[in-house]
DSSP file (Angstrom, degrees, kcal/mol; ACC not computed):
  #  RESIDUE AA STRUCTURE BP1 BP2  ACC     N-H-->O    O-->H-N    N-H-->O    O-->H-N    TCO  KAPPA ALPHA  PHI   PSI    X-CA   Y-CA   Z-CA
    1    1 A X     >        0   0    0      0, 0.0     4,-2.0     0, 0.0     5,-0.2   0.000 360.0 360.0 360.0 153.0  160.5  182.5   58.2
    2    2 A X  H  >  +     0   0    0      1,-0.2     4,-2.3     2,-0.2     5,-0.2   0.873 360.0  53.0 -62.2 -37.6  160.0  185.8   56.2
    3    3 A X  H  > S+     0   0    0      1,-0.2     4,-2.3     2,-0.2    -1,-0.2   0.898 108.8  50.1 -66.1 -39.0  161.6  187.9   59.0
    4    4 A X  H  > S+     0   0    0      2,-0.2     4,-2.3     1,-0.2    -1,-0.2   0.882 110.6  49.7 -64.6 -38.5  164.7  185.7   59.1
    5    5 A X  H  X S+     0   0    0     -4,-2.0     4,-2.5     2,-0.2    -2,-0.2   0.907 110.7  49.1 -67.8 -41.5  165.0  186.0   55.3
    6    6 A X  H  X S+     0   0    0     -4,-2.3     4,-2.3     1,-0.2    -2,-0.2   0.918 112.3  48.7 -63.4 -42.5  164.7  189.8   55.4
    7    7 A X  H  X S+     0   0    0     -4,-2.3     4,-2.3     2,-0.2    -2,-0.2   0.904 111.0  50.6 -63.2 -41.0  167.3  189.9   58.2
    8    8 A X  H  X S+     0   0    0     -4,-2.3     4,-2.4     2,-0.2    -2,-0.2   0.916 110.7  48.6 -63.0 -43.5  169.6  187.7   56.2
    9    9 A X  H  X S+     0   0    0     -4,-2.5     4,-2.4     1,-0.2    -1,-0.2   0.903 111.7  49.8 -64.8 -40.4  169.3  189.8   53.1
   10   10 A X  H  X S+     0   0    0     -4,-2.3     4,-2.5     2,-0.2    -1,-0.2   0.891 110.1  50.4 -65.3 -39.1  170.0  193.0   55.1
   11   11 A X  H  X S+     0   0    0     -4,-2.3     4,-2.5     2,-0.2    -2,-0.2   0.927 112.6  46.2 -64.9 -43.7  173.1  191.4   56.7
   12   12 A X  H  X S+     0   0    0     -4,-2.4     4,-2.2     2,-0.2    -2,-0.2   0.886 111.5  52.8 -65.6 -38.0  174.5  190.4   53.3
   13   13 A X  H  X S+     0   0    0     -4,-2.4     4,-2.2     1,-0.2    -2,-0.2   0.932 111.5  45.6 -61.6 -45.9  173.6  193.8   51.9
   14   14 A X  H  X S+     0   0    0     -4,-2.5     4,-2.6     1,-0.2    -2,-0.2   0.874 110.7  53.0 -67.0 -37.4  175.6  195.5   54.7
   15   15 A X  H  X S+     0   0    0     -4,-2.5     4,-2.2     2,-0.2    -1,-0.2   0.894 110.0  49.0 -63.3 -38.7  178.5  193.1   54.3
   16   16 A X  H  X S+     0   0    0     -4,-2.2     4,-2.0     2,-0.2    -2,-0.2   0.896 111.1  49.0 -68.2 -39.9  178.7  194.0   50.6
   17   17 A X  H  X S+     0   0    0     -4,-2.2     4,-2.2     1,-0.2    -2,-0.2   0.928 112.1  49.0 -63.3 -44.1  178.6  197.7   51.4
   18   18 A X  H  X S+     0   0    0     -4,-2.6     4,-2.6     1,-0.2    -2,-0.2   0.874 107.4  55.7 -62.8 -38.0  181.4  197.2   54.0
   19   19 A X  H  X S+     0   0    0     -4,-2.2     4,-2.0     1,-0.2    -1,-0.2   0.928 110.0  45.2 -59.4 -46.1  183.4  195.2   51.5
   20   20 A X  H  X S+     0   0    0     -4,-2.0     4,-2.1     2,-0.2    -2,-0.2   0.875 111.7  52.5 -67.1 -36.5  183.2  198.1   49.0
   21   21 A X  H  X S+     0   0    0     -4,-2.2     4,-2.4     2,-0.2    -2,-0.2   0.909 109.9  48.1 -65.7 -41.3  184.1  200.6   51.8
   22   22 A X  H  X S+     0   0    0     -4,-2.6     4,-2.3     2,-0.2    -1,-0.2   0.886 109.2  54.3 -65.5 -38.0  187.2  198.6   52.8
   23   23 A X  H  X S+     0   0    0     -4,-2.0     4,-1.5    -5,-0.2    -2,-0.2   0.911 111.3  44.3 -62.3 -42.1  188.2  198.4   49.1
   24   24 A X  H  X S+     0   0    0     -4,-2.1     4,-2.2     2,-0.2    -2,-0.2   0.881 111.1  54.2 -70.2 -37.2  188.0  202.2   48.8
   25   25 A X  H  X S+     0   0    0     -4,-2.4     4,-2.3     1,-0.2    -2,-0.2   0.880 106.7  52.0 -62.5 -37.2  189.8  202.6   52.2
   26   26 A X  H  X S+     0   0    0     -4,-2.3     4,-2.1     2,-0.2    -1,-0.2   0.882 108.3  51.0 -66.2 -37.7  192.6  200.4   50.9
   27   27 A X  H  X S+     0   0    0     -4,-1.5     4,-2.0     2,-0.2    -2,-0.2   0.889 109.7  50.0 -66.9 -38.7  193.0  202.6   47.8
   28   28 A X  H  X S+     0   0    0     -4,-2.2     4,-2.2     1,-0.2    -2,-0.2   0.914 110.8  49.8 -64.7 -42.7  193.2  205.7   49.9
   29   29 A X  H  X S+     0   0    0     -4,-2.3     4,-2.6     1,-0.2    -2,-0.2   0.878 108.0  54.0 -63.9 -36.9  195.9  204.2   52.0
   30   30 A X  H  X S+     0   0    0     -4,-2.1     4,-2.4     2,-0.2    -1,-0.2   0.922 108.4  49.0 -62.0 -43.7  197.8  203.2   48.9
   31   31 A X  H  X S+     0   0    0     -4,-2.0     4,-1.8     1,-0.2    -2,-0.2   0.922 113.2  46.7 -62.7 -43.4  197.7  206.8   47.7
   32   32 A X  H  X S+     0   0    0     -4,-2.2     4,-1.5     1,-0.2    -1,-0.2   0.877 111.2  52.2 -66.2 -36.8  198.9  208.0   51.1
   33   33 A X  H  X S+     0   0    0     -4,-2.6     4,-0.9     1,-0.2    -2,-0.2   0.901 108.4  50.6 -66.3 -39.7  201.7  205.4   51.2
   34   34 A X  H  < S+     0   0    0     -4,-2.4     3,-0.4     1,-0.2    -1,-0.2   0.865 110.4  49.8 -66.9 -34.5  202.9  206.3   47.8
   35   35 A X  H  < S+     0   0    0     -4,-1.8    -1,-0.2     1,-0.2    -2,-0.2   0.790 108.3  54.2 -71.8 -26.0  203.1  210.0   48.8
   36   36 A X  H  < S+     0   0    0     -4,-1.5    37,-0.4    -5,-0.1    -1,-0.2   0.640  85.6 102.7 -82.9 -14.4  205.0  209.0   52.0
   37   37 A X  S  < S-     0   0    0     -4,-0.9     4,-0.1    -3,-0.4     9,-0.1  -0.408  82.1-108.1 -66.6 143.4  207.7  207.2   50.0
   38   38 A X        -     0   0    0      2,-0.2    -1,-0.1     1,-0.1    -2,-0.1  -0.344  24.0-117.2 -67.6 155.7  210.9  209.1   49.6
   39   39 A X  S    S+     0   0    0     -3,-0.1     2,-0.5     2,-0.1    -1,-0.1   0.891 104.2  58.3 -62.1 -39.8  211.7  210.4   46.2
   40   40 A X  S    S-     0   0    0      1,-0.1    -2,-0.2     2,-0.1    -1,-0.1  -0.815  70.4-160.0 -93.2 127.1  214.8  208.2   45.9
   41   41 A X        +     0   0    0     -2,-0.5    -1,-0.1     4,-0.1    -2,-0.1   0.101  46.6 130.7 -94.1  23.0  214.1  204.6   46.3
   42   42 A X  S  > S-     0   0    0      1,-0.1     4,-1.6     4,-0.0     3,-0.2  -0.352  72.5-112.0 -71.2 159.3  217.6  203.6   47.2
   43   43 A X  H  > S+     0   0    0      1,-0.2     4,-1.5     2,-0.2     5,-0.2   0.856 117.2  56.2 -61.1 -35.4  218.2  201.5   50.2
   44   44 A X  H  > S+     0   0    0      1,-0.2     4,-1.9     2,-0.2    -1,-0.2   0.905 106.1  49.5 -64.8 -40.0  219.8  204.3   52.1
   45   45 A X  H  4 S+     0   0    0      1,-0.2    -1,-0.2    -3,-0.2    -2,-0.2   0.823 110.8  50.4 -69.5 -30.2  216.7  206.6   51.6
   46   46 A X  H  < S+     0   0    0     -4,-1.6    -1,-0.2     1,-0.2    25,-0.2   0.784 118.4  36.8 -78.6 -25.8  214.4  203.9   52.8
   47   47 A X  H  < S+     0   0    0     -4,-1.5    -2,-0.2    -5,-0.2    -1,-0.2   0.637  91.9 101.2-101.9 -15.2  216.4  203.2   56.0
   48   48 A X  S  < S-     0   0    0     -4,-1.9     2,-0.1    -5,-0.2    -4,-0.0  -0.447  79.0-112.8 -68.9 140.1  217.6  206.7   56.9
   49   49 A X        -     0   0    0     -2,-0.1     3,-0.1     1,-0.1    -1,-0.1  -0.464  34.5-113.3 -69.1 146.9  215.6  208.3   59.7
   50   50 A X    >   -     0   0    0      1,-0.2     3,-2.0    -2,-0.1    -1,-0.1  -0.269  47.1 -72.4 -74.3 165.7  213.6  211.4   58.6
   51   51 A X  T 3  S+     0   0    0      1,-0.3    -1,-0.2     3,-0.0     3,-0.1  -0.348 122.6  20.5 -60.7 135.5  214.4  214.9   59.8
   52   52 A X  T 3  S+     0   0    0      1,-0.3    -1,-0.3    -3,-0.1     2,-0.2   0.212  94.5 121.9  90.4 -16.3  213.5  215.3   63.4
   53   53 A X    <   -     0   0    0     -3,-2.0     2,-0.7     1,-0.1    -1,-0.3  -0.547  66.3-123.1 -76.9 144.9  213.5  211.6   64.1
   54   54 A X        -     0   0    0     -2,-0.2    15,-0.2    -3,-0.1    14,-0.1  -0.809  30.1-147.5 -89.7 118.8  215.8  210.4   66.9
   55   55 A X        -     0   0    0     -2,-0.7     3,-0.1     1,-0.2     9,-0.1  -0.221  29.1 -78.6 -78.2 171.9  218.1  207.8   65.4
   56   56 A X        -     0   0    0      1,-0.1    -1,-0.2     7,-0.1     3,-0.1  -0.311  60.1 -86.3 -68.6 156.7  219.5  204.8   67.3
   57   57 A X    >   -     0   0    0      1,-0.1     3,-1.2    -3,-0.1     2,-0.1  -0.344  48.2-106.4 -65.4 141.6  222.4  205.4   69.5
   58   58 A X  T 3  S+     0   0    0      1,-0.2    -1,-0.1    -3,-0.1     3,-0.1  -0.447 100.0  17.5 -69.7 139.6  225.8  205.2   67.8
   59   59 A X  T 3  S+     0   0    0      1,-0.2     2,-0.8    -2,-0.1    -1,-0.2   0.491  90.9 115.9  82.3   3.6  227.9  202.1   68.6
   60   60 A X    <>  -     0   0    0     -3,-1.2     4,-1.9     1,-0.2     3,-0.3  -0.863  43.0-172.6-107.5  99.6  225.0  200.0   69.8
   61   61 A X  H  > S+     0   0    0     -2,-0.8     4,-1.8     1,-0.2    -1,-0.2   0.818  82.3  56.6 -65.5 -30.1  224.6  197.1   67.4
   62   62 A X  H  > S+     0   0    0      1,-0.2     4,-1.2     2,-0.2    -1,-0.2   0.895 110.6  44.0 -69.6 -36.2  221.4  195.8   69.0
   63   63 A X  H  4 S+     0   0    0     -3,-0.3    -1,-0.2     1,-0.2    -2,-0.2   0.829 112.5  52.6 -74.3 -30.8  219.7  199.2   68.5
   64   64 A X  H  < S+     0   0    0     -4,-1.9     3,-0.3     1,-0.2    -2,-0.2   0.813 107.1  52.5 -74.0 -28.5  221.0  199.5   65.0
   65   65 A X  H  < S+     0   0    0     -4,-1.8     2,-0.5     1,-0.3    -1,-0.2   0.834 118.3  35.6 -75.3 -32.2  219.6  196.1   64.0
   66   66 A X  S  < S-     0   0    0     -4,-1.2    -1,-0.3    -5,-0.1     3,-0.0  -0.857  85.4-147.1-124.6  95.1  216.1  196.9   65.2
   67   67 A X        -     0   0    0     -2,-0.5    -3,-0.1    -3,-0.3     3,-0.1  -0.304   7.1-141.2 -64.3 144.8  215.2  200.5   64.6
   68   68 A X  S    S+     0   0    0      1,-0.2     2,-0.5   -14,-0.1    -1,-0.1   0.919  86.2  39.4 -72.6 -44.2  212.9  202.0   67.2
   69   69 A X  S    S-     0   0    0    -15,-0.2     2,-0.2    -3,-0.0    -1,-0.2  -0.913  75.1-148.0-113.4 133.7  210.8  204.1   64.8
   70   70 A X        -     0   0    0     -2,-0.5   -23,-0.1     1,-0.1     5,-0.1  -0.630  31.5 -97.0 -91.9 154.2  209.7  202.8   61.4
   71   71 A X    >>  -     0   0    0     -2,-0.2     4,-1.2   -25,-0.2     3,-0.9  -0.256  35.4-108.7 -66.0 160.4  209.2  205.2   58.5
   72   72 A X  H 3> S+     0   0    0      1,-0.3     4,-2.0     2,-0.2     3,-0.3   0.874 116.8  59.9 -58.3 -39.9  205.7  206.4   57.7
   73   73 A X  H 3> S+     0   0    0    -37,-0.4     4,-1.9     1,-0.2    -1,-0.3   0.821  99.9  57.8 -62.5 -28.9  205.4  204.3   54.5
   74   74 A X  H <> S+     0   0    0     -3,-0.9     4,-2.1     2,-0.2    -1,-0.2   0.923 106.2  47.4 -66.0 -43.3  205.9  201.2   56.6
   75   75 A X  H  X S+     0   0    0     -4,-1.2     4,-2.3    -3,-0.3    -2,-0.2   0.861 110.0  53.1 -68.1 -34.5  202.9  202.0   58.8
   76   76 A X  H  X S+     0   0    0     -4,-2.0     4,-2.4     2,-0.2    -1,-0.2   0.893 108.7  50.8 -63.7 -37.5  200.8  202.7   55.7
   77   77 A X  H  X S+     0   0    0     -4,-1.9     4,-2.2     2,-0.2    -2,-0.2   0.886 108.4  51.0 -67.2 -38.7  201.8  199.3   54.4
   78   78 A X  H  X S+     0   0    0     -4,-2.1     4,-2.2     2,-0.2    -2,-0.2   0.921 111.0  49.3 -62.5 -43.3  200.8  197.6   57.7
   79   79 A X  H  X S+     0   0    0     -4,-2.3     4,-2.5     1,-0.2    -2,-0.2   0.905 109.8  50.9 -61.6 -42.3  197.4  199.4   57.4
   80   80 A X  H  X S+     0   0    0     -4,-2.4     4,-2.4     1,-0.2    -1,-0.2   0.894 108.8  52.4 -62.2 -39.6  197.0  198.2   53.8
   81   81 A X  H  X S+     0   0    0     -4,-2.2     4,-2.2     2,-0.2    -2,-0.2   0.922 110.3  46.9 -63.3 -44.1  197.8  194.7   54.9
   82   82 A X  H  X S+     0   0    0     -4,-2.2     4,-2.3     1,-0.2    -2,-0.2   0.909 112.0  50.6 -65.1 -41.4  195.1  194.8   57.6
   83   83 A X  H  X S+     0   0    0     -4,-2.5     4,-2.5     1,-0.2    -1,-0.2   0.893 109.3  52.5 -61.0 -38.8  192.6  196.3   55.2
   84   84 A X  H  X S+     0   0    0     -4,-2.4     4,-2.6     2,-0.2    -2,-0.2   0.909 107.9  50.0 -64.4 -42.2  193.4  193.5   52.7
   85   85 A X  H  X S+     0   0    0     -4,-2.2     4,-2.4     2,-0.2    -1,-0.2   0.929 112.7  47.0 -62.1 -45.2  192.8  190.8   55.3
   86   86 A X  H  X S+     0   0    0     -4,-2.3     4,-2.6     1,-0.2     5,-0.2   0.907 112.1  51.2 -62.8 -41.0  189.4  192.3   56.2
   87   87 A X  H  X S+     0   0    0     -4,-2.5     4,-2.5     2,-0.2    -2,-0.2   0.910 110.8  47.4 -63.6 -42.6  188.5  192.7   52.5
   88   88 A X  H  X S+     0   0    0     -4,-2.6     4,-2.4     2,-0.2     5,-0.2   0.920 112.7  48.9 -65.4 -43.5  189.4  189.0   51.8
   89   89 A X  H  X S+     0   0    0     -4,-2.4     4,-2.1     2,-0.2    -2,-0.2   0.936 113.8  45.9 -62.4 -46.2  187.4  187.8   54.8
   90   90 A X  H  X S+     0   0    0     -4,-2.6     4,-2.5     1,-0.2     5,-0.2   0.909 111.6  52.8 -63.3 -41.2  184.3  189.9   53.9
   91   91 A X  H  X S+     0   0    0     -4,-2.5     4,-2.5     1,-0.2    -1,-0.2   0.911 110.5  46.4 -61.2 -43.0  184.6  188.8   50.2
   92   92 A X  H  X S+     0   0    0     -4,-2.4     4,-2.6     2,-0.2    -1,-0.2   0.860 110.8  53.1 -69.1 -34.0  184.6  185.1   51.2
   93   93 A X  H  X S+     0   0    0     -4,-2.1     4,-1.9     2,-0.2    -2,-0.2   0.931 112.0  44.5 -65.4 -43.7  181.7  185.6   53.6
   94   94 A X  H  X S+     0   0    0     -4,-2.5     4,-2.5     2,-0.2    -2,-0.2   0.908 113.6  51.1 -65.7 -41.1  179.6  187.2   50.8
   95   95 A X  H  X S+     0   0    0     -4,-2.5     4,-2.1    -5,-0.2    -2,-0.2   0.913 108.6  51.2 -62.9 -41.6  180.7  184.5   48.3
   96   96 A X  H  < S+     0   0    0     -4,-2.6    -1,-0.2     1,-0.2    -2,-0.2   0.893 111.0  48.5 -62.7 -39.1  179.7  181.8   50.8
   97   97 A X  H >< S+     0   0    0     -4,-1.9     3,-1.5     1,-0.2     5,-0.4   0.908 110.8  50.1 -66.9 -41.2  176.3  183.4   51.2
   98   98 A X  H >< S+     0   0    0     -4,-2.5     3,-1.9     1,-0.3     4,-0.3   0.847 100.3  65.2 -65.5 -32.6  175.8  183.7   47.5
   99   99 A X  T 3< S+     0   0    0     -4,-2.1    -1,-0.3     1,-0.3    -2,-0.2   0.475  78.8  82.1 -72.7   0.9  176.7  180.1   47.1
  100  100 A X  T <  S-     0   0    0     -3,-1.5    -1,-0.3     2,-0.1    -2,-0.2   0.574 100.0-132.7 -74.8  -7.7  173.6  179.2   49.0
  101  101 A X    <   +     0   0    0     -3,-1.9     2,-0.6     1,-0.2    -2,-0.1   0.827  54.9 147.1  59.0  35.5  171.9  179.7   45.6
  102  102 A X     >  -     0   0    0     -5,-0.4     4,-2.4    -4,-0.3    -1,-0.2  -0.906  44.1-148.8-100.9 125.8  169.2  181.8   47.1
  103  103 A X  H  > S+     0   0    0     -2,-0.6     4,-2.5     1,-0.2     5,-0.2   0.866  96.5  51.6 -63.8 -37.6  168.0  184.5   44.7
  104  104 A X  H  > S+     0   0    0      2,-0.2     4,-2.2     1,-0.2    -1,-0.2   0.899 110.6  48.0 -68.2 -39.8  167.1  187.0   47.5
  105  105 A X  H  > S+     0   0    0      2,-0.2     4,-2.2     1,-0.2    -2,-0.2   0.916 112.0  51.0 -64.0 -42.6  170.6  186.6   49.1
  106  106 A X  H  X S+     0   0    0     -4,-2.4     4,-2.2     1,-0.2    -2,-0.2   0.923 110.6  47.8 -60.6 -45.3  172.1  187.0   45.6
  107  107 A X  H  X S+     0   0    0     -4,-2.5     4,-2.8     1,-0.2    -1,-0.2   0.859 109.7  53.8 -65.6 -34.9  170.1  190.2   45.0
  108  108 A X  H  X S+     0   0    0     -4,-2.2     4,-2.4     2,-0.2    -1,-0.2   0.898 109.3  48.0 -64.0 -40.0  171.1  191.5   48.5
  109  109 A X  H  X S+     0   0    0     -4,-2.2     4,-2.2     2,-0.2    -2,-0.2   0.902 114.1  46.4 -66.5 -41.4  174.8  191.0   47.6
  110  110 A X  H  X S+     0   0    0     -4,-2.2     4,-2.4     2,-0.2    -2,-0.2   0.930 114.1  47.5 -66.4 -45.6  174.4  192.8   44.3
  111  111 A X  H  X S+     0   0    0     -4,-2.8     4,-2.8     1,-0.2     5,-0.2   0.898 112.6  50.1 -63.8 -39.8  172.4  195.7   45.8
  112  112 A X  H  X S+     0   0    0     -4,-2.4     4,-2.7     2,-0.2    -1,-0.2   0.901 111.1  47.9 -65.6 -40.9  175.0  196.0   48.6
  113  113 A X  H  X S+     0   0    0     -4,-2.2     4,-2.2     2,-0.2    -2,-0.2   0.905 113.9  47.8 -65.0 -40.9  177.9  196.1   46.2
  114  114 A X  H  X S+     0   0    0     -4,-2.4     4,-2.2     2,-0.2    -2,-0.2   0.941 114.8  44.7 -64.8 -47.3  176.1  198.6   44.0
  115  115 A X  H  X S+     0   0    0     -4,-2.8     4,-2.1     1,-0.2    -2,-0.2   0.896 113.5  50.6 -64.5 -41.1  175.3  200.8   47.0
  116  116 A X  H  < S+     0   0    0     -4,-2.7    -1,-0.2    -5,-0.2    -2,-0.2   0.883 112.2  46.4 -65.4 -38.9  178.8  200.5   48.5
  117  117 A X  H  < S+     0   0    0     -4,-2.2    -1,-0.2    -5,-0.2    -2,-0.2   0.878 111.4  52.5 -69.6 -37.3  180.4  201.5   45.2
  118  118 A X  H  <        0   0    0     -4,-2.2    -2,-0.2     1,-0.3    -1,-0.2   0.882 360.0 360.0 -66.2 -37.9  178.0  204.4   44.7
  119  119 A X     <        0   0    0     -4,-2.1    -1,-0.3    -5,-0.2    -2,-0.2   0.504 360.0 360.0 -73.5 360.0  178.8  205.8   48.2
């Protein structure tokens, strides 16, 4: 039906816009993660607690093996990973829709990508 086709094209358009938004969000997180990295990339600098952080208790091997608080760059990396998973899922969903070989769906995906990149 025509209403179903219009709805399908709008959904694909919105998925494409969301794909581009997630891609930009991942780039912003990458920039923040790079700024959160310590200047020295030595192993000591990556594992040392930052100023003001409470370190693990001295002499407790179980607490020293599993730090309570992770550095900021680690949480940015977790966020980037989640953004990447969402981006891959959205990309495959749009690709699957385009592989229906429907010209209107294809144009909706192109228009959504264009609009998402523009925003």
